[in-house]
Backbone as a printed PyTorch tensor [residue, N CA C, xyz], in Angstrom:
tensor([[[  0.7850,  -1.4160,   0.0350],
         [ -0.0150,   0.1230,   0.2530],
         [  1.0040,   1.1720,   0.1990]],

        [[  1.8610,   1.2950,   0.6560],
         [  2.8880,   2.6480,   0.8200],
         [  3.1420,   2.5330,  -0.6850]],

        [[  3.7370,   1.3850,  -1.0850],
         [  4.3830,   1.5220,  -2.5220],
         [  3.2990,   2.2760,  -3.4670]],

        [[  2.4510,   1.8820,  -3.5340],
         [  1.2890,   2.5740,  -4.4390],
         [  1.2790,   4.1890,  -4.0840]],

        [[  1.0100,   4.6110,  -3.0200],
         [  1.1220,   5.8120,  -2.4580],
         [  2.1850,   6.6270,  -2.6990]],

        [[  3.2380,   6.2460,  -2.7710],
         [  4.2970,   7.0460,  -3.1800],
         [  4.6880,   6.6930,  -4.7900]],

        [[  3.7180,   5.9370,  -4.9850],
         [  4.0940,   5.9520,  -6.8370],
         [  3.2730,   6.9280,  -7.0800]],

        [[  1.9740,   7.2420,  -6.4570],
         [  1.0550,   8.2100,  -6.9000],
         [  1.2870,   9.6540,  -6.7320]],

        [[  2.0810,   9.6840,  -5.4990],
         [  2.6800,  11.0190,  -5.1700],
         [  4.2700,  11.5030,  -6.0700]],

        [[  5.1490,  10.5710,  -6.8590],
         [  5.6620,  10.6790,  -7.6650],
         [  5.0370,  11.0590,  -8.8370]],

        [[  4.2760,  10.3990,  -9.4450],
         [  3.5850,  11.0660, -10.4540],
         [  2.9610,  12.1720, -10.3480]],

        [[  2.3030,  12.4210,  -9.4820],
         [  1.5870,  13.9100,  -9.0990],
         [  2.9570,  14.6770,  -8.9400]],

        [[  4.0640,  14.2670,  -8.5840],
         [  4.8320,  15.8010,  -8.5680],
         [  5.4410,  16.1590, -10.1810]],

        [[  5.4230,  14.6430, -10.9530],
         [  5.7880,  15.0700, -12.0950],
         [  5.2600,  15.6620, -12.6860]],

        [[  3.7950,  15.8760, -12.7910],
         [  2.8830,  16.1310, -13.5420],
         [  2.7820,  17.8440, -13.3870]],

        [[  3.5280,  18.2240, -12.1600],
         [  3.5660,  19.6320, -11.6050],
         [  5.0510,  20.3560, -12.4820]],

        [[  5.6530,  19.8340, -12.8450],
         [  6.8920,  20.0950, -13.1910],
         [  6.8640,  21.1280, -14.6010]],

        [[  7.2820,  22.2540, -14.7530],
         [  7.0370,  23.1580, -15.8320],
         [  8.0460,  22.5490, -16.7110]],

        [[  7.3780,  22.8760, -17.9770],
         [  8.1630,  22.5150, -19.5690],
         [  9.3890,  23.8520, -19.1820]],

        [[ 10.3670,  23.6680, -19.9530],
         [ 11.5870,  24.6720, -20.2260],
         [ 10.8910,  25.6450, -20.9240]],

        [[ 10.8610,  26.7860, -21.4770],
         [ 10.4970,  27.6110, -22.4270],
         [ 11.2360,  27.0190, -24.0060]],

        [[ 10.1190,  27.4170, -24.7110],
         [ 10.5550,  27.0300, -26.4030],
         [ 11.2180,  28.0600, -26.8670]],

        [[ 12.1150,  27.8330, -27.6610],
         [ 12.9200,  28.8600, -28.4000],
         [ 12.1910,  30.3440, -28.9400]],

        [[ 10.8270,  29.6700, -29.6290],
         [ 10.2870,  30.7280, -29.4950],
         [  9.9190,  31.8750, -28.6610]],

        [[  9.7070,  31.4110, -27.2100],
         [  9.5440,  32.2770, -26.0830],
         [ 10.8940,  32.7430, -25.6200]],

        [[ 11.8200,  32.3540, -25.9100],
         [ 13.2600,  32.8760, -25.4390],
         [ 13.3850,  34.0430, -26.3690]],

        [[ 13.0070,  33.8610, -27.8110],
         [ 13.1310,  34.8060, -28.7210],
         [ 12.2450,  35.8880, -28.3150]],

        [[ 11.2900,  35.1470, -27.8450],
         [ 10.0550,  36.6540, -27.9630],
         [ 10.4080,  37.9290, -26.5100]],

        [[ 10.9220,  36.7860, -25.3420],
         [ 11.4420,  37.7700, -24.2220],
         [ 12.7560,  38.7050, -24.0260]],

        [[ 13.0320,  38.4910, -25.5320],
         [ 14.0120,  39.3060, -25.9690],
         [ 13.6670,  40.8240, -26.0890]],

        [[ 12.5820,  41.2940, -26.4150],
         [ 11.9520,  42.2330, -26.8530],
         [ 12.3490,  43.1220, -28.0850]],

        [[ 13.1090,  42.1400, -28.6220],
         [ 13.9990,  43.3770, -29.8680],
         [ 12.9110,  43.3070, -30.8840]],

        [[ 12.9450,  44.7980, -31.3640],
         [ 12.3360,  45.1620, -32.1970],
         [ 12.2790,  44.4010, -34.0010]],

        [[ 11.4190,  44.6210, -34.5070],
         [ 11.5590,  44.1340, -35.9940],
         [ 11.8760,  45.4520, -37.1390]],

        [[ 13.0660,  45.1690, -37.8980],
         [ 13.3140,  46.0820, -38.6350],
         [ 12.2770,  46.0680, -39.6560]],

        [[ 11.7960,  47.5310, -39.5400],
         [ 10.8160,  47.7930, -40.7990],
         [  9.2490,  47.3180, -40.6380]],

        [[  8.7700,  47.0140, -39.5800],
         [  7.6060,  46.7390, -38.7040],
         [  7.4770,  46.8310, -37.4300]],

        [[  6.8830,  46.7810, -36.9140],
         [  6.1280,  46.9200, -35.4610],
         [  6.2900,  45.6730, -34.8320]],

        [[  6.3750,  45.6190, -33.2140],
         [  5.9990,  44.2590, -32.4060],
         [  4.8360,  44.9660, -31.4370]],

        [[  3.7910,  43.6070, -31.5120],
         [  2.9110,  44.0850, -30.4330],
         [  2.8820,  43.1880, -29.7170]],

        [[  3.1770,  43.0360, -28.0320],
         [  2.6580,  41.9460, -27.6220],
         [  1.4430,  42.2710, -26.6000]],

        [[  0.5780,  41.4580, -26.1940],
         [ -1.1200,  41.3260, -25.9540],
         [ -0.6900,  39.9960, -24.6710]],

        [[ -0.5170,  40.6900, -23.5790],
         [ -0.0350,  40.2180, -22.1680],
         [ -1.5270,  39.9960, -21.5370]],

        [[ -1.7600,  38.9450, -20.6590],
         [ -2.9460,  38.4120, -19.8820],
         [ -2.2850,  38.2840, -18.6940]],

        [[ -2.0780,  39.0560, -17.7400],
         [ -0.9470,  39.0640, -16.0790],
         [ -2.0420,  37.8500, -15.3450]],

        [[ -1.2790,  37.4830, -14.6890],
         [ -1.9210,  37.3140, -13.0890],
         [ -1.4270,  37.6140, -11.7030]],

        [[ -2.7190,  38.0220, -11.3760],
         [ -4.3230,  37.6200, -11.5300],
         [ -4.8000,  37.8840, -12.2140]],

        [[ -6.0540,  37.3580, -13.1790],
         [ -6.8940,  38.2470, -13.7800],
         [ -8.2190,  37.9460, -13.1850]],

        [[ -9.3260,  38.3640, -13.7200],
         [-10.3920,  38.7490, -13.3180],
         [-11.5550,  37.0980, -13.4070]],

        [[-10.6070,  36.4350, -14.1230],
         [-11.1790,  34.9420, -14.3400],
         [-10.1550,  34.0630, -15.0620]],

        [[-10.1500,  33.1910, -15.0550],
         [ -9.6800,  32.3890, -15.3030],
         [-10.0520,  31.6730, -16.8030]],

        [[-11.1910,  31.7140, -17.0430],
         [-11.5050,  31.8440, -18.2790],
         [-10.6650,  31.9900, -19.7880]],

        [[-10.7080,  31.1410, -20.8130],
         [-10.1370,  31.5630, -21.7350],
         [-10.6130,  32.4910, -22.6140]],

        [[-10.1280,  33.4550, -23.2260],
         [-10.8450,  34.4540, -24.3900],
         [ -9.6780,  34.3670, -25.7010]],

        [[-10.9720,  34.2740, -26.7400],
         [-10.4400,  34.0910, -27.9110],
         [ -9.8660,  35.7430, -28.1530]],

        [[ -9.2090,  35.9000, -28.8190],
         [ -8.2690,  37.3430, -29.6620],
         [ -8.2260,  37.3110, -31.2770]],

        [[ -8.4850,  38.1780, -31.8570],
         [ -8.5180,  38.7930, -33.1100],
         [ -7.3820,  39.8970, -33.3200]],

        [[ -6.4370,  39.5570, -34.3550],
         [ -5.9440,  40.6660, -34.6230],
         [ -5.9940,  41.1850, -36.3370]],

        [[ -6.6160,  42.3440, -36.5920],
         [ -7.0580,  42.5070, -37.6120],
         [ -8.1180,  41.7020, -38.4470]],

        [[ -8.7720,  41.3290, -37.5090],
         [ -9.7680,  40.1890, -38.3960],
         [ -9.3230,  38.7080, -38.4400]],

        [[ -8.0660,  38.3350, -37.7690],
         [ -7.5300,  37.2010, -38.1140],
         [ -7.6620,  36.7050, -36.6850]],

        [[ -8.4700,  35.4260, -36.8170],
         [ -7.9710,  34.6260, -34.9180],
         [ -6.8480,  34.2590, -34.9540]],

        [[ -6.5530,  34.8940, -33.4250],
         [ -5.0660,  34.3910, -33.2310],
         [ -4.9700,  33.3990, -32.1460]],

        [[ -6.0190,  33.1330, -31.2830],
         [ -5.9080,  32.0360, -30.2870],
         [ -6.5920,  32.8180, -29.0520]],

        [[ -6.0730,  31.4120, -28.2850],
         [ -7.2570,  32.2700, -26.7730],
         [ -5.8400,  32.4100, -25.8510]],

        [[ -6.2210,  33.2290, -24.9280],
         [ -5.6810,  33.8310, -23.7230],
         [ -6.3060,  33.4910, -22.4110]],

        [[ -4.8730,  32.9370, -21.5210],
         [ -5.5100,  32.8490, -20.1570],
         [ -4.4450,  33.8820, -19.6780]],

        [[ -5.2000,  33.5900, -18.0000],
         [ -3.8290,  34.7370, -17.3260],
         [ -2.4670,  34.0610, -17.1820]],

        [[ -1.7720,  34.4560, -17.4330],
         [ -0.3640,  34.1550, -17.5230],
         [  0.3630,  33.8160, -18.7680]],

        [[ -0.5310,  34.1500, -20.0000],
         [  0.0120,  33.7320, -21.3980],
         [  0.0460,  35.2090, -22.2320]],

        [[  0.8780,  35.2970, -23.2310],
         [  1.3280,  36.6610, -24.1250],
         [  1.0420,  36.2550, -25.5190]],

        [[  0.8530,  37.1440, -26.3850],
         [  1.0470,  36.8690, -27.8940],
         [  2.3920,  37.7070, -28.2570]],

        [[  2.8390,  37.3510, -29.0400],
         [  3.7550,  38.2350, -29.9640],
         [  4.0470,  38.4900, -31.1720]],

        [[  2.9000,  39.9430, -31.8440],
         [  2.8370,  39.6660, -32.9850],
         [  3.8600,  40.7230, -34.0860]],

        [[  4.1790,  40.5570, -34.8610],
         [  5.1330,  40.9240, -35.6340],
         [  4.2500,  42.0780, -37.1900]],

        [[  4.0060,  43.2260, -36.9790],
         [  2.9140,  44.0080, -38.0030],
         [  3.9110,  44.9090, -38.8070]],

        [[  3.2560,  45.2420, -40.1270],
         [  3.5470,  46.0500, -40.7640],
         [  3.1500,  47.5030, -39.8620]],

        [[  3.4940,  48.8870, -40.2470],
         [  3.4390,  50.0790, -39.2300],
         [  2.0780,  50.5790, -40.0870]],

        [[  1.1070,  50.8080, -39.1320],
         [ -0.1560,  51.6390, -39.4420],
         [ -1.3300,  51.2270, -38.2950]],

        [[ -2.5870,  50.9080, -38.7240],
         [ -3.1660,  50.8200, -37.6790],
         [ -3.4670,  49.5450, -37.4420]],

        [[ -3.7590,  49.0170, -36.3140],
         [ -4.1270,  47.5960, -36.1160],
         [ -5.0030,  47.4390, -35.1290]],

        [[ -6.2390,  46.4420, -35.1710],
         [ -7.1640,  46.2310, -34.0390],
         [ -7.4990,  44.8510, -33.4100]],

        [[ -6.9890,  45.1050, -32.3990],
         [ -7.3040,  43.8320, -31.7420],
         [ -8.6650,  43.8840, -30.4140]],

        [[ -9.5730,  42.4580, -30.6460],
         [-10.6570,  42.4150, -30.3630],
         [-11.0940,  40.9310, -29.8950]],

        [[-12.0750,  41.1620, -29.1500],
         [-12.5510,  39.6790, -28.3960],
         [-12.8500,  38.9850, -29.5810]],

        [[-13.6020,  37.7670, -29.4160],
         [-13.8760,  36.9480, -30.6150],
         [-15.1470,  36.1970, -29.6550]],

        [[-16.3600,  36.5430, -30.6520],
         [-17.6030,  35.4750, -30.3970],
         [-18.5060,  35.8340, -29.0440]],

        [[-18.5980,  37.1520, -29.2610],
         [-19.3650,  37.2540, -28.2790],
         [-18.9240,  38.0940, -27.1460]],

        [[-17.5610,  38.4460, -27.2630],
         [-16.4700,  39.0940, -26.3760],
         [-16.6100,  40.6940, -27.0190]],

        [[-17.0870,  41.5590, -26.8100],
         [-16.9760,  42.9280, -27.2000],
         [-15.9710,  43.5340, -27.2780]],

        [[-14.8670,  42.9990, -26.4830],
         [-13.7200,  44.4800, -26.2540],
         [-12.6270,  44.5510, -27.4970]],

        [[-12.2720,  45.5400, -27.4080],
         [-11.9000,  45.9270, -28.8670],
         [-10.7980,  47.4060, -28.3240]],

        [[ -9.7500,  47.2330, -29.3900],
         [ -8.8430,  48.2150, -29.1170],
         [ -8.3320,  48.4570, -30.3610]],

        [[ -8.0040,  49.7600, -30.6230],
         [ -7.2000,  50.1260, -32.2320],
         [ -6.0710,  50.6690, -31.7130]],

        [[ -4.7980,  50.3570, -32.5470],
         [ -3.3710,  50.8950, -31.7530],
         [ -2.5110,  51.0220, -33.3050]],

        [[ -2.2550,  52.5850, -33.7500],
         [ -1.3640,  53.3580, -34.5590],
         [ -0.2740,  52.6910, -33.9790]],

        [[  0.5510,  52.0780, -35.1440],
         [  2.1880,  51.5130, -34.9720],
         [  3.1360,  51.9430, -35.6120]],

        [[  4.4050,  52.5000, -35.2760],
         [  5.4520,  52.4510, -36.3660],
         [  6.3920,  51.5760, -36.1880]],

        [[  7.0580,  51.4320, -37.4330],
         [  8.3150,  50.5570, -38.1170],
         [  9.5390,  50.7000, -36.8640]],

        [[  9.9430,  49.7210, -36.0560],
         [ 11.2100,  49.6000, -35.4980],
         [ 10.3860,  49.8010, -33.9630]],

        [[  9.6730,  49.8510, -33.5680],
         [  8.6800,  50.3750, -32.3620],
         [  8.0960,  49.1130, -31.6270]],

        [[  7.5750,  48.7400, -30.2170],
         [  7.4180,  47.9320, -29.0670],
         [  6.4720,  48.1800, -28.5030]],

        [[  4.9860,  47.7610, -28.7260],
         [  4.0300,  48.1890, -28.1510],
         [  3.3050,  46.7150, -27.0360]],

        [[  3.0460,  47.3660, -25.8170],
         [  2.4970,  46.4290, -24.8360],
         [  0.9350,  46.8000, -24.7690]],

        [[  0.3150,  45.9810, -24.8580],
         [ -1.0270,  46.0630, -24.5800],
         [ -1.5850,  44.7770, -23.5730]],

        [[ -2.3640,  45.6490, -22.7000],
         [ -2.8940,  44.3840, -21.6250],
         [ -4.0930,  44.1060, -21.5610]],

        [[ -4.5250,  43.0990, -21.5770],
         [ -5.9430,  42.1280, -21.7110],
         [ -6.2990,  42.3980, -20.2010]],

        [[ -7.4250,  42.3500, -20.1270],
         [ -8.0780,  41.9420, -18.4170],
         [ -9.2980,  41.3570, -19.1300]],

        [[-10.1620,  40.2630, -18.4470],
         [-10.7790,  39.6300, -18.6740],
         [-11.9650,  39.2680, -17.6100]],

        [[-13.0200,  39.8250, -17.6230],
         [-14.3610,  39.5690, -16.8080],
         [-15.5420,  38.8220, -17.2840]],

        [[-15.7080,  38.2640, -16.5450],
         [-16.8420,  36.4230, -16.6600],
         [-18.4010,  37.0770, -16.2480]],

        [[-19.2410,  37.0280, -17.2670],
         [-20.5380,  37.1500, -16.4900],
         [-20.9870,  35.9780, -16.3740]],

        [[-21.9270,  36.0090, -15.1750],
         [-23.0330,  34.6780, -14.8040],
         [-24.7830,  35.2860, -15.2570]],

        [[-25.4230,  34.3220, -15.5460],
         [-25.1220,  32.9050, -15.7080],
         [-24.2090,  32.2630, -16.7300]],

        [[-24.5260,  33.2970, -17.4270],
         [-23.6920,  32.3800, -19.0590],
         [-22.6860,  32.5120, -18.7040]],

        [[-21.8990,  31.5130, -19.4700],
         [-20.1290,  31.5160, -19.2780],
         [-19.4610,  32.1750, -20.6230]],

        [[-19.7860,  33.4060, -20.6740],
         [-19.3410,  34.2640, -21.4120],
         [-18.4850,  35.3060, -20.9550]],

        [[-17.5990,  36.2280, -21.6520],
         [-16.7270,  36.9810, -21.2110],
         [-16.5500,  38.2750, -21.9380]],

        [[-15.9800,  39.4170, -21.1050],
         [-15.9030,  40.4360, -21.8460],
         [-14.1120,  41.0780, -21.7630]],

        [[-13.6220,  41.4270, -22.7120],
         [-12.2150,  41.6360, -22.8020],
         [-12.0960,  43.1840, -22.8000]],

        [[-11.2680,  43.6610, -21.9370],
         [-10.4740,  45.0600, -21.7000],
         [ -9.2080,  44.9530, -22.0860]],

        [[ -9.0970,  45.6520, -23.0910],
         [ -7.4640,  46.2880, -23.4440],
         [ -6.8270,  47.5620, -23.2580]],

        [[ -5.7720,  47.9150, -23.2190],
         [ -5.2960,  48.7860, -22.5650],
         [ -3.7810,  49.0570, -22.7440]],

        [[ -3.2500,  50.0490, -23.7460],
         [ -2.0160,  49.9600, -23.6320],
         [ -1.2070,  50.2070, -22.2480]],

        [[  0.1130,  49.7390, -22.3530],
         [  0.3890,  49.8050, -20.5000],
         [  2.2790,  50.1500, -21.1810]],

        [[  3.0210,  50.9790, -19.9020],
         [  4.1180,  51.3990, -20.3970],
         [  5.2920,  49.9250, -20.4320]],

        [[  6.4610,  50.6630, -21.5580],
         [  7.0200,  49.2030, -21.4440],
         [  7.5190,  48.5570, -20.0900]],

        [[  8.0150,  49.1230, -19.1430],
         [  8.2130,  48.7070, -18.0810],
         [  7.4280,  47.9990, -17.3540]],

        [[  6.0810,  47.9740, -17.2130],
         [  5.0600,  47.3000, -16.9750],
         [  4.7750,  46.3420, -17.7700]],

        [[  4.9230,  46.2350, -19.1550],
         [  4.8150,  45.4970, -20.1900],
         [  5.7420,  44.0440, -20.3610]],

        [[  7.0120,  44.6230, -19.9940],
         [  8.1160,  43.4940, -20.1970],
         [  7.9380,  42.6650, -18.8420]],

        [[  7.7720,  43.5830, -17.8440],
         [  7.7690,  42.6280, -16.4020],
         [  6.5020,  41.3970, -16.6770]],

        [[  4.9450,  41.8890, -17.1350],
         [  4.1890,  41.0360, -17.3320],
         [  4.3710,  40.1790, -18.2340]],

        [[  5.0840,  40.2810, -19.3210],
         [  5.4500,  39.2620, -20.3560],
         [  6.6110,  38.2900, -19.9190]],

        [[  7.5160,  39.0480, -19.0910],
         [  8.4150,  37.7010, -18.2840],
         [  7.7660,  36.9500, -17.3430]],

        [[  6.8460,  37.5840, -16.7930],
         [  6.1300,  36.5590, -15.5270],
         [  5.0170,  34.9610, -16.2510]],

        [[  5.2130,  35.6820, -18.1560],
         [  4.2780,  34.4040, -18.7290],
         [  4.8750,  33.7500, -19.2810]],

        [[  3.7030,  32.7520, -20.3370],
         [  4.1730,  31.7690, -20.9490],
         [  3.7550,  32.2280, -22.7200]],

        [[  4.3140,  31.8170, -23.4540],
         [  4.0030,  32.4720, -25.0260],
         [  2.7280,  31.3180, -25.2020]],

        [[  1.6970,  32.0110, -25.7000],
         [  0.5470,  31.3200, -26.0330],
         [  0.8960,  30.9060, -27.6900]],

        [[  1.4810,  32.1070, -28.1830],
         [  1.4390,  31.8920, -29.9410],
         [  1.9770,  33.0950, -30.3930]],

        [[  1.9350,  33.1740, -31.9660],
         [  2.3980,  34.5140, -32.2950],
         [  3.1240,  34.1080, -33.8570]],

        [[  3.8810,  35.0560, -34.1630],
         [  4.1540,  35.0480, -35.5210],
         [  5.7790,  34.8200, -35.1020]]])
């Protein structure tokens, strides 16, 4: 019986082990600008108002979902870009970006009851705040 208990505890501890960051995440956390393009980080910090996933769009393209403690890194051409929630999430943010610059947008998500719907709020944050939030987070996806 003790052997079984020890095996179960060992498996549980192994399941909690954090995977090392991917090469894409390591590169994203260098915060390097892209020549001739802009970089937008979308970060959902921990804690957030809810832990449910929130699908996001960039310029009418579904990019994936954020969760607390995740971020996206998008390399985009200079000009106006729109970040918005998806499927009932009316969150919206428009951002004019310049080549060679890095921008940090923070997402906060509120859950509405009783329906399992959510509402995103996006806001541009200062670079030191954005960098710190990204460093605490894991890459959700990106270009």
